[in-house]
C-alpha positions as CSV (number, residue, x, y, z in Angstrom):
1,M,127.4,34.8,77.5
2,A,124.0,35.7,79.0
3,D,122.5,36.4,75.6
4,D,123.4,32.9,74.5
5,I,121.7,31.2,77.4
6,F,118.7,33.5,77.1
7,Q,118.4,32.6,73.4
8,K,118.6,28.9,74.3
9,I,115.9,29.3,77.0
10,Q,113.7,31.3,74.6
11,S,114.0,28.6,72.0
12,Q,113.2,25.8,74.6
13,I,110.0,27.5,75.8
14,Q,108.9,28.2,72.3
15,K,109.6,24.6,71.1
16,D,107.3,22.9,73.7
17,R,104.0,24.2,75.0
18,I,104.8,23.1,78.6
19,V,108.3,23.3,80.0
20,L,109.6,22.5,83.4
21,Y,113.1,23.5,84.5
22,M,113.9,21.2,87.3
23,K,116.6,19.4,89.3
24,G,116.8,15.9,87.9
25,T,114.4,14.3,85.5
26,P,110.7,13.5,85.8
27,S,111.6,9.9,86.5
28,M,114.4,10.7,88.9
29,P,113.8,14.1,90.5
30,Q,116.8,15.3,92.5
31,C,114.8,17.5,95.0
32,G,111.5,17.4,96.7
33,F,110.2,20.5,95.0
34,S,111.0,19.1,91.5
35,Q,109.3,15.9,92.5
36,Q,106.1,17.7,93.7
37,S,106.0,19.8,90.5
38,T,106.4,16.7,88.3
39,R,103.7,14.8,90.2
40,A,101.3,17.8,89.9
41,L,101.8,18.0,86.1
42,Q,101.5,14.2,85.7
43,A,98.3,14.2,87.8
44,V,96.6,16.5,85.3
45,G,97.9,14.5,82.4
46,A,100.2,17.2,81.1
47,E,102.8,16.3,78.5
48,F,105.8,18.5,79.2
49,A,109.4,18.9,78.3
50,S,111.8,19.1,81.1
51,Y,115.4,20.4,81.5
52,N,117.7,19.2,84.2
53,V,119.5,22.3,85.5
54,L,122.0,20.2,87.4
55,E,123.5,19.1,84.1
56,D,124.1,22.6,82.9
57,P,125.4,25.3,85.3
58,L,124.8,28.1,82.7
59,L,121.2,27.0,82.4
60,R,120.8,26.8,86.1
61,E,121.9,30.4,86.6
62,G,120.5,31.7,83.3
63,I,116.9,30.5,84.0
64,K,116.9,32.4,87.3
65,Q,117.9,35.6,85.5
66,F,115.6,35.0,82.6
67,S,112.5,34.7,84.8
68,N,113.7,36.9,87.5
69,W,112.8,34.1,89.9
70,P,115.4,32.8,92.4
71,T,114.3,29.1,92.7
72,I,114.0,26.0,90.7
73,P,111.8,24.3,89.5
74,Q,110.2,26.8,87.2
75,L,107.2,26.1,85.0
76,Y,106.4,27.7,81.6
77,I,103.2,27.3,79.7
78,D,102.7,28.8,76.2
79,G,106.0,30.6,76.5
80,E,105.0,32.4,79.7
81,F,106.5,31.9,83.1
82,V,103.9,30.5,85.5
83,G,106.0,30.1,88.7
84,G,107.8,27.8,91.0
85,C,106.8,24.8,93.0
86,D,104.6,26.6,95.5
87,I,102.6,28.3,92.7
88,L,102.3,25.2,90.6
89,V,101.1,23.1,93.6
90,S,98.6,25.8,94.5
91,L,97.3,25.9,90.9
92,Y,97.0,22.1,91.0
93,E,95.1,22.1,94.3
94,N,92.6,24.7,93.2
95,G,92.0,23.1,89.8
96,E,93.5,25.9,87.8
97,L,96.5,23.9,86.6
98,E,94.3,21.4,84.9
99,K,92.3,24.2,83.2
100,M,95.5,25.8,82.0
101,I,96.7,22.5,80.5
102,Q,93.4,21.6,78.9
103,A,92.9,25.1,77.5
104,G,95.5,24.4,74.8
105,P,97.8,27.0,73.3
106,S,96.6,30.5,73.5
107,A,96.1,32.1,70.1
């Protein structure tokens, strides 16, 4: 079972350059942390895929195991785990998030 969800997550983070696992959707976040994360990404003009973990209990638990990170939202850029809301907001505030987004895919 875990292998299936891990394969699904791996596929999702490879399909899109920027992926946010969140509670709700960008237009209807279901928690303040997801809302903050969405707003930070939108503020730097990021185009990102999002997955609502509230719709899929396996994904909700699987993403925590996959990243070894206990909370949601979780941000991935270029297939790499960046962090949760606090890290994302910190990166936004110090200008690093915009640099990461503008840098384009790493070779």
